N, C-alpha and C positions, 0 to 999 in steps of 0.2 A: 220807785220803780221794779217793778216784780216780775221775774220768766220763770218758765215753767216746764220741766222734762218730766217724760213716762219719765217713771220710776224702774220699768224693766222693759227697755226697749226691744230688745231681740227677744221677752217672750209675749210679749204685745203682736210684733210683728209673726210671728210664726203660729198663734192663733186664728190671728187674723185671715191670715195667709191658707191654713184649717181651714175654719170653718166656710170660707167660697167655695174652696176645693168641694167639703163633705155636701156641699149646695149643692155644686153643680153635680158632683156625682148622684145623688137624690133624685136628680130633674132626669139625666141618663137611665136613670133604673125605670123611672115613668115610663120612660117612652119607650123602654126595651119590653116594660110588662104588658102595654099597650099592643107591641107589636105581637111578644110570644109569652105564654102564662109562666111559662118554665123559671124564667127571670125574678118570680118575687123574693126568692133570698137572697138577691142583690139587694135585693129596694128595700129588706126588712133592714142587711146590715148597711145598705148606706144612711137608715136614719135614724138608726139605734146611732154611728159616730156623728150624723150633727146633731145630733140631741145629747149625748156624750161633750160633745166640743165647743156649744151652745155652755151648757152648763161649767165645763172650764171655764169657758171668756167670762164669764161673771159672776160666776161664787169662788175661782180659785185665787187664792189673797196674794200676789204678787201680779196678778193683769189687770190695767186698768187703773192704775195711780198714778197723781201724777203729781209729783215734787213742784212748790214755786223757790225762788231762790230771792230773799229780799232784803236790802241793809239790815232790816229790825233781827229776819229767823228765815227758816226751815220752816217751810206750810205746806204740810201731805193731806192729799183730797184722791177721795175715789167717786167718780157718779159725783161730784160737785159737792158734796158732802166734806166737811172740812175732819180731818180725823185728827191730825197731830199735827203739832205747832208746836216748835222748838225755837229758843230765842239763839244767838250766837253764844250770849252769855253764862250761856246752861251749860255747854257744851263743856265736855270737862275731859276729852281724849278722841281723837282722831286716828284709827287704825284703817288694815286693808285686810278681810274676811275671805278667806279663799271661799270659793264653790265651785271649783273646775280645773281639773288641768294648768295652771297659769292663769286662770283668770279671778281674779277679786274685785269684792265687791266694797265700796270707801262707806266705813262705819262713821254716823256721830255716835258719839255716848256721852249720854244724860246718866242724872243719878239714877231712874228703873228703867229706863228703854232704850234702845236701837234704833237707830234709823240705819237703813244699807241702801246704796243707791250704787247703780252700771256709771263710774265716772266714766265721761265722755269730756273728750276734748277742749269741746262747747261748755258743759256744764263745769269741768276745772277753771276756760276762762271767766265763764259768769260769779264762780265763788274769789276767785282772785278779783275779782272785782266790787261784789259788792259785799262781799265781809269787812267788817271794821275791824276788827283783832288778827293783830299780824303772827298771835301764838297760834292760834287754828293754820292760816295759811302758813307755818311754818311747818306744821306736822305734817301738814298732809304733800307740801314739798319734801319732806322728810323719807315719805315712804317710799322701798326703794322698787314697788308693784307701779306705781304713776309717775315715775321720771325721767318719763318720757315727754311727760305734759308741759315741762316746765324748761325743756332745753333749748337754747339760742339755735335756730338755725343759722347753720353754714351758707353762705355767698360764696 
């Protein structure tokens, strides 16, 4: 069984929203240019923003990556191309890598590489079900940044 998650979900969502917004802005600018030629500056700005955002979506290092968790390990793909496969037994350390105030990535460390993911409750539950090694589960549970994922709900 293999379950996939977007590696950096927030960046994917923001990028796709900005892509749609730039497209709408460009179409609106075209309509304005047809009515009055003064708005050609707005059209040029809209097209430049659309091109920059398209470049960011397809060539940014952290966008459009998907992480798949299975019983065997962790697989990372980008646009159907496999980039990395990590066996659970190859993971030497699990740590929290801060990237913003109060936010951290869950980092899986192997000998010559590191895999960072935005940990969500759903991803945490998947790791706890599919990972066969209790040592890795314990390392994740011992991280104070992710302590709320394994708390029991009060009834």
